N, C-alpha and C positions, 0 to 999 in steps of 0.2 A: 791269183784268185784260186780258191779252193775248187775241186771239180764238183762238189755238191752245191756250191753256192751260185745262184743265178741272179743277175740284176735284171728286173723287168721294168720297162718304161711305158708309160701311157702316152700314146701319140694320136694325131688325128686320124691315122690309118688303123688304129687298134679297133677290133670288133669284139664286142662283148654281148653274148647271147645267153639268155637263160631258157633252156629248152624244157618242155614238160617231161616229167618222168614217164618212162615206158610203162605200159599197162602190165600189171603182174599177171603171171601165168598161174591159174589155179592148179593145185595139186590134184591128182586123180582121186585121192581119198575124199576131197572136198566135193567133187562131182558125185561120187558114190553116196555120200551122206545126204546131199541134196536130193538125189533120186530116191533114196530110202524114205526121207521125210515126206516127199510128195506122194509116194506110194502109201505111206501110212495115212496121210490126210485123205487120200481117195478111198482107201478102205474104210475109214470111219465114216465118211460121208455116205458110201454105198450102204453100209450096215444101218446108218441112221435112216436113210430113205427107205430101206427095205422094212424096217420096224414101222415106220409111218404107213407104208403101203398096207402091211398086214393089219394095222390098227384100223385103217380106213375100210378095208374089206370086212373086217369083223363088224364094224359099225353099220355098214351097208346091209349085211346079213341080218343083223338084229332088227334094223328098220323094216326090212322085207318081211320078217317073221311077224313083227307087230302089225304091219299093214295087212298081212294075210289073216291074222287073228281078228283084227277089227272088221274085215270084210265078212268073215264067217259068222261072227258074233252079232252083227247088225242085221 
């Protein structure tokens, strides 16, 4: 028998298991890209909310001026 050749036999004592693959370990660059993307989304959201806040404040000031003018003119 060749030293590289093996004969394997299936018996009642043979145990065959298929184990789940181990979870992959993410690379540090992936984590950095995830954090960068989340920071970008947070910045866009904050900028968008700030723009809406400024628009709402301008609208409230306009309504206050109109209400003041209506009270003086009436």
